[in-house]
DRENKOLTOR-830096 format. One record per residue (C-alpha): x, y, z; residue in one letter. Coordinates in Angstrom, 1 decimal, decimal comma. Layout:
N
       x       y       z  code
       X       Y       Z     A
...
This chain:
274
       x       y       z  code
     0,0     0,0     0,0     X
     1,4     3,4    -1,0     X
     2,1     6,0     1,7     X
     0,4     9,4     1,6     X
     3,7    11,1     0,5     X
     4,1     8,6    -2,4     X
     0,5     9,2    -3,5     X
     1,0    13,0    -3,3     X
     4,2    12,6    -5,4     X
     2,4    10,5    -8,0     X
    -0,5    12,9    -8,1     X
     1,9    15,8    -8,5     X
     3,8    14,0   -11,3     X
     0,6    13,2   -13,2     X
    -0,6    16,8   -12,8     X
     2,7    18,1   -14,1     X
     2,6    15,7   -17,1     X
    -1,0    16,8   -17,9     X
     0,0    20,4   -17,7     X
     3,0    19,8   -20,0     X
     0,9    18,0   -22,5     X
    -1,8    20,7   -22,4     X
     0,9    23,4   -22,9     X
     2,3    21,5   -25,9     X
    -1,1    21,2   -27,5     X
    -2,0    24,8   -26,9     X
     1,3    26,7   -27,2     X
     2,9    24,3   -29,7     X
     0,7    25,3   -32,7     X
     1,0    29,0   -31,8     X
     4,7    28,8   -31,6     X
     4,8    26,9   -35,0     X
     2,7    29,7   -36,5     X
     4,9    32,4   -35,0     X
     8,1    30,8   -36,4     X
     6,5    29,9   -39,8     X
     5,3    33,5   -40,3     X
     8,9    34,8   -40,3     X
    10,6    31,9   -42,0     X
    11,9    32,0   -45,6     X
    11,6    28,2   -45,7     X
    11,6    25,4   -43,3     X
    12,7    22,0   -44,6     X
    12,8    18,7   -42,8     X
    14,8    17,6   -40,8     X
    16,0    21,1   -39,8     X
    14,9    22,1   -36,3     X
    15,0    25,8   -37,2     X
    14,0    27,7   -40,4     X
    16,5    28,1   -43,3     X
    16,3    31,8   -42,9     X
    14,2    34,7   -41,6     X
    12,2    37,4   -43,5     X
     9,4    39,9   -43,2     X
     8,4    39,3   -46,8     X
     5,2    37,3   -46,0     X
     3,9    40,1   -43,7     X
     4,4    42,6   -46,5     X
     2,6    40,3   -48,9     X
    -0,4    40,0   -46,6     X
    -0,7    43,8   -46,0     X
    -0,2    44,6   -49,7     X
    -2,7    42,0   -51,1     X
    -6,0    43,8   -51,9     X
    -8,1    40,6   -51,5     X
    -6,7    39,9   -48,0     X
    -7,2    43,6   -47,1     X
   -10,9    43,4   -48,2     X
   -11,4    40,3   -46,1     X
   -10,0    42,1   -43,0     X
   -12,3    45,1   -43,7     X
   -15,3    42,8   -44,1     X
   -14,6    41,0   -40,8     X
   -14,2    44,3   -39,0     X
   -17,5    45,5   -40,5     X
   -19,7    42,4   -39,9     X
   -18,6    41,6   -36,3     X
   -19,5    45,0   -34,7     X
   -22,7    45,4   -36,7     X
   -23,7    41,8   -35,6     X
   -23,1    42,6   -32,0     X
   -25,1    45,9   -32,2     X
   -28,1    44,2   -33,9     X
   -27,9    41,2   -31,6     X
   -27,9    43,5   -28,6     X
   -30,9    45,4   -29,9     X
   -32,9    42,2   -30,4     X
   -31,7    40,0   -27,5     X
   -31,2    42,4   -24,5     X
   -34,9    43,1   -24,2     X
   -35,6    39,4   -24,4     X
   -32,8    38,8   -21,8     X
   -34,5    41,3   -19,4     X
   -37,8    39,6   -19,9     X
   -36,4    36,2   -19,2     X
   -34,7    37,5   -16,0     X
   -37,6    39,4   -14,5     X
   -40,9    37,9   -15,7     X
   -42,4    34,5   -15,4     X
   -44,5    33,4   -18,4     X
   -45,6    30,1   -20,0     X
   -42,8    28,4   -21,9     X
   -40,0    30,5   -20,3     X
   -37,7    27,6   -19,5     X
   -38,6    25,9   -22,8     X
   -37,5    29,0   -24,8     X
   -34,3    29,2   -22,8     X
   -33,4    25,6   -23,4     X
   -34,4    25,9   -27,1     X
   -32,0    28,8   -27,5     X
   -29,2    26,7   -26,1     X
   -30,2    23,5   -28,0     X
   -30,2    25,4   -31,3     X
   -26,4    25,9   -30,9     X
   -25,6    22,5   -29,5     X
   -25,5    20,8   -32,9     X
   -23,4    21,3   -36,1     X
   -24,8    24,2   -38,0     X
   -24,0    23,1   -41,5     X
   -27,4    21,4   -42,0     X
   -29,1    24,6   -40,8     X
   -27,0    26,7   -43,2     X
   -27,9    24,5   -46,1     X
   -31,6    24,9   -45,3     X
   -31,2    28,6   -44,9     X
   -29,5    28,8   -48,3     X
   -32,6    27,4   -50,0     X
   -34,7    30,0   -48,2     X
   -32,2    32,7   -49,0     X
   -32,3    31,9   -52,7     X
   -36,0    32,4   -52,6     X
   -35,7    35,7   -50,7     X
   -32,7    36,9   -52,8     X
   -30,5    37,1   -49,7     X
   -27,7    35,0   -51,1     X
   -24,5    37,0   -51,7     X
   -25,9    39,9   -49,7     X
   -24,9    41,8   -46,6     X
   -28,2    41,1   -44,9     X
   -27,9    37,4   -45,5     X
   -24,5    37,3   -43,9     X
   -25,7    39,3   -40,9     X
   -28,5    36,8   -40,4     X
   -26,1    34,0   -40,4     X
   -23,8    35,7   -37,9     X
   -26,8    36,6   -35,7     X
   -27,6    32,9   -35,3     X
   -24,3    32,3   -33,6     X
   -24,7    35,2   -31,1     X
   -28,3    34,8   -29,9     X
   -27,4    32,3   -27,2     X
   -24,6    34,5   -25,8     X
   -26,5    37,7   -26,0     X
   -29,6    36,2   -24,3     X
   -28,4    33,8   -21,7     X
   -25,5    35,8   -20,1     X
   -27,3    39,2   -19,9     X
   -30,4    37,3   -18,5     X
   -28,3    36,0   -15,6     X
   -26,7    39,5   -15,1     X
   -30,2    41,1   -14,9     X
   -31,4    38,4   -12,6     X
   -28,4    38,9   -10,2     X
   -29,3    42,6    -9,6     X
   -30,9    42,8    -6,1     X
   -34,5    43,8    -6,2     X
   -34,1    45,6    -2,9     X
   -31,8    48,2    -4,6     X
   -34,3    48,9    -7,3     X
   -37,1    49,2    -4,8     X
   -35,0    51,6    -2,7     X
   -34,5    53,8    -5,8     X
   -38,2    53,6    -6,5     X
   -39,0    54,6    -2,9     X
   -36,7    57,6    -3,3     X
   -38,9    58,8    -6,2     X
   -37,0    57,5    -9,2     X
   -39,1    56,4   -12,2     X
   -38,8    52,9   -13,6     X
   -36,8    54,1   -16,5     X
   -34,3    56,0   -14,3     X
   -34,0    53,0   -12,0     X
   -33,2    50,8   -15,0     X
   -30,5    53,1   -16,3     X
   -29,0    54,2   -12,9     X
   -29,2    50,9   -11,0     X
   -30,1    47,8   -13,0     X
   -28,1    48,5   -16,2     X
   -24,8    49,5   -14,4     X
   -24,9    46,4   -12,2     X
   -25,6    44,1   -15,2     X
   -23,1    45,8   -17,5     X
   -20,2    43,4   -16,8     X
   -22,3    40,5   -17,9     X
   -23,5    42,3   -20,9     X
   -19,9    43,2   -21,9     X
   -18,9    39,6   -21,6     X
   -21,9    38,6   -23,8     X
   -20,9    41,3   -26,3     X
   -17,3    40,1   -26,5     X
   -18,4    36,4   -26,9     X
   -20,8    37,5   -29,6     X
   -18,1    39,5   -31,4     X
   -15,8    36,5   -31,4     X
   -18,6    34,2   -32,6     X
   -19,2    36,6   -35,5     X
   -15,6    37,3   -36,2     X
   -14,7    33,6   -36,4     X
   -17,8    32,4   -38,3     X
   -16,8    30,7   -41,5     X
   -19,1    28,0   -42,8     X
   -22,3    30,0   -43,1     X
   -20,5    33,1   -44,3     X
   -18,8    31,1   -47,1     X
   -22,0    29,4   -48,1     X
   -24,1    32,6   -48,2     X
   -21,4    35,2   -49,1     X
   -19,0    33,6   -51,5     X
   -17,8    34,7   -54,0     X
   -18,8    38,3   -53,4     X
   -18,0    38,6   -49,7     X
   -15,0    37,0   -48,0     X
   -14,2    37,5   -44,3     X
   -10,9    36,6   -42,6     X
   -12,0    33,0   -41,7     X
   -13,4    32,3   -45,2     X
   -10,3    33,8   -46,8     X
    -8,3    31,1   -45,0     X
    -9,7    28,5   -47,4     X
    -8,1    30,4   -50,3     X
    -4,9    31,0   -48,5     X
    -4,5    27,3   -47,7     X
    -5,0    26,3   -51,3     X
    -3,4    29,1   -53,3     X
    -0,7    30,8   -51,1     X
     2,5    29,7   -49,4     X
     2,2    28,3   -45,9     X
     3,9    31,3   -44,5     X
     1,2    33,6   -45,7     X
    -1,5    31,4   -44,1     X
     0,6    31,6   -40,9     X
     0,7    35,4   -40,9     X
    -3,0    35,6   -41,6     X
    -3,8    33,1   -38,8     X
    -1,9    35,3   -36,4     X
    -3,8    38,4   -37,5     X
    -7,0    36,4   -37,1     X
    -6,1    35,4   -33,6     X
    -5,1    38,8   -32,3     X
    -8,7    40,2   -31,8     X
    -9,7    37,0   -30,1     X
    -6,8    37,0   -27,7     X
    -7,1    40,7   -27,0     X
   -10,8    40,6   -26,2     X
   -10,6    37,5   -24,1     X
    -7,8    39,1   -22,1     X
   -10,0    42,2   -21,7     X
   -12,9    40,1   -20,4     X
   -10,7    37,8   -18,4     X
   -11,7    39,3   -15,0     X
   -15,4    38,9   -15,6     X
   -15,1    35,4   -17,2     X
   -12,9    34,1   -14,3     X
   -15,2    35,9   -11,9     X
   -18,1    33,7   -13,0     X
   -20,1    35,9   -15,4     X
   -19,8    33,5   -18,2     X
   -20,6    30,4   -16,1     X
   -23,5    32,1   -14,5     X
   -24,9    33,0   -17,9     X
   -25,6    29,3   -18,7     X
   -27,6    28,5   -15,5     X
   -31,3    28,2   -15,8     X
   -33,1    29,7   -12,9     X
């Protein structure tokens, strides 16, 4: 029978091995991209590239097609977040503050709609979009992007609104504040961290959306994720590496900005049915 110290040592060793494997799988691809983006060439079995260059970065920034893809991504993602907020935040407040028939069913339905691969949904939408002349249109792409943001922009703000103490709102009402003033001076500021987390997650969902955008928007509209298909097929590997880094920068920056609230439980609380 193992002693407690031996078990602790074994547990610590296994935890260290797991952390090392996790680091390799997470950091390894990022390190490969970083090296490949500056390599002139990298031939097997050399452990390091044959040389270093900034040529691939210049090629990406000077290519008009890649520039248009960047502009499209930076256009669709903020617009999607704004439209999603206008549609979903009132619904989130209603889910948080009112009891009505089918409330839990609607909440579960929102989550279930995003629990399965969306390619079948996108194919069905394409048939509808052809009828409505929405293929290869900005509106069609926005609708596709909205589908991926509804669950974030509804569930997380709903939990944020529900977490606001009713006693504070009642105290403001007793002091003579109107319902509108109570909402904007008490409810909204306290729920704002959760709403910001939802906005960031929605931005990332829109920014990284590829399948539906390619199906509905190509060949007239390419975003950064859909442009990756062309890069992989028609460009050197180094160019794809550079573009992958550029694609990852907004995601990393926004997740770091939201780190405090995500770690603090805002994201987890947003997926609890109450």
